[in-house]
C-alpha positions as CSV (number, residue, x, y, z in Angstrom):
1,M,113.9,-32.9,70.0
2,A,113.7,-29.5,68.1
3,D,114.1,-29.2,64.6
4,N,116.0,-26.9,62.4
5,A,112.2,-24.8,62.1
6,D,112.1,-24.9,65.3
7,R,115.7,-23.5,66.1
8,A,115.5,-20.9,62.8
9,N,111.9,-19.3,64.7
10,D,113.8,-19.3,68.0
11,L,116.5,-17.6,66.5
12,V,114.4,-14.9,64.9
13,L,112.7,-14.7,67.9
14,E,116.2,-13.7,69.4
15,L,117.2,-11.2,66.4
16,M,113.7,-9.6,66.7
17,E,114.4,-9.2,70.5
18,R,117.9,-8.0,70.2
19,M,116.5,-5.4,67.5
20,E,113.9,-3.8,69.7
21,Q,116.0,-4.1,72.9
22,A,118.3,-1.6,70.5
23,L,115.7,0.7,69.5
24,A,114.3,1.6,72.4
25,A,118.0,2.0,74.3
26,R,118.7,5.1,71.4
27,T,118.3,8.4,72.1
28,P,115.0,9.7,70.7
29,V,114.6,12.0,67.9
30,M,112.0,14.1,67.8
31,S,112.1,13.9,63.5
32,R,114.3,16.7,63.5
33,M,112.7,19.4,66.1
34,A,114.6,20.9,69.0
35,V,113.0,22.3,71.9
36,D,116.3,24.7,71.7
37,C,117.7,27.3,68.7
38,E,121.2,25.0,67.8
39,D,122.4,28.9,67.3
40,C,121.5,31.0,70.0
41,G,120.2,28.3,73.2
42,D,116.8,30.4,73.4
43,P,113.7,28.0,73.0
44,I,111.5,27.9,70.2
45,P,107.9,28.5,70.5
46,P,105.6,26.3,70.7
47,K,103.6,27.6,68.1
48,R,106.6,27.7,65.6
49,L,107.4,24.0,66.3
50,E,103.7,23.5,65.2
51,A,103.3,25.3,62.2
52,M,106.8,22.9,61.6
53,K,106.0,19.7,62.5
54,G,106.9,17.2,59.7
55,Q,109.1,19.6,58.7
56,G,111.8,19.8,60.6
57,C,112.6,22.9,63.1
58,T,116.0,23.4,65.1
59,L,116.3,27.5,64.9
60,C,114.2,30.0,66.2
61,L,112.5,32.5,64.0
62,E,115.2,35.4,64.5
63,C,117.7,32.7,63.7
64,Q,116.3,31.0,61.0
65,G,115.6,34.8,58.9
66,Y,119.5,35.5,59.8
67,H,120.1,31.9,57.8
68,E,118.2,32.8,55.0
69,R,119.4,36.6,54.4
70,R,122.6,34.4,54.5
71,V,122.5,32.1,51.9
72,G,120.2,33.5,49.6
């Protein structure tokens, strides 16, 4: 006969499994790194993606420059 600790452990394991399944089902996000530019749709060069690693990169260099000139 299972006691309360066993039932609680089973519940925690079930919830952890559900959470892992939910996380696995999510669309992977490449830490705000895109393969194609959000504005023009052209491919972002791999060297730019590598240089911006950790900061995120969703625009090609030309579109990024345009946004920077327009905003600032």
